[in-house]
C-alpha positions, 0 to 999 in steps of 0.5 A: 065712623069710616064709610064702608061699602055697606053704607052705600047699599040701598034699602031694603037690605037682608042681613044675618040676624046675628049681625043685628045683635040677635042671639041666634048663632049655633052657640047662642051668641050674636055676632053684633055689628053696630053698623048693621044694627043701626041700619036695622033699627033705622028700618033699612035692613031686614034681619033674618036667621035662616037656621031659625027660620028652618026650624033649628033651635038656638043653641044648636049643634055646629053644622058643616057642609059635606060632600054627598052624591044624591039628586038635585033639590027641587026648588019651590015654583015661586023661587024658581020663577025668581031666579035670574042666574043658575045657583052655583055648584060650589059650597052651598050651591052643591047642596042644591045640586045634590052634591053636598049635605049639611050635617052636624058634628054628630053626623045628624043630617040637617039639610032640609032645615037649612034648605027650608030656612034658605027658601024663607029668606029668599021669599022675603028678599023677593017680597021686599025687593032686596038687591043686596044682603049683608051676611055673616062669614063662616056660616053654613047658611050665610057665608058668601062662598059656602053658605046655602042661603047665600048661594040661593040669594046669589041665584036671585041676583042679590049681591052679598056683602060678607061681614066677619065679626069673628075676625074683627073681634080678634083684631 
C-alpha cells in the first residue's frame, strides 16, 4: 500500500464512522476505506457518526445545507472555551452564523440534530486530544468545505483530511 498523508497522522484521530465500515450513511451503507478501518482497529482512530450522534436514524432522508436568515447558534460553554479560531462563515460554518439550515430533500429542518451531533464529536475530540480528523467528503456533516461538524472541528484547530470514497470507487 502506498503511503498517504493520513498514514502520518498522530493518534488519536477522529474519523467518519462510515469510512471505518459502519453502515451509518443516509442510505444505510458504509463508505469503507480499508486504510481508515485498519487504523480504527489498531486503536489509533475514533470512529464517530455525527448524524447518528445527533439522533438521526439510519437510513434517513438525504439532507443538504440551504441558505437561511436567522440568528447565530449559541455554542455550549465547553465548546466555546475550546475554540482556538472563529468558525468559518461558508458551508457548515454558515449554519453556526444563522445564515443556513440543514433540511432534508422533503424540506424537514434537521439543523438541531446536525448541531447536536457536531457538538458531541467536538466534545470527544477535545476529550481525547485529537488534532486531526479524517472525514467523508460530500456530507452535510463531515465535508471539509460544507460540513457542519467539519466547520466546528476546524474552529477547534483540528486539521481535516477529506476522503472521497465515492470518487475512488468510480476510478
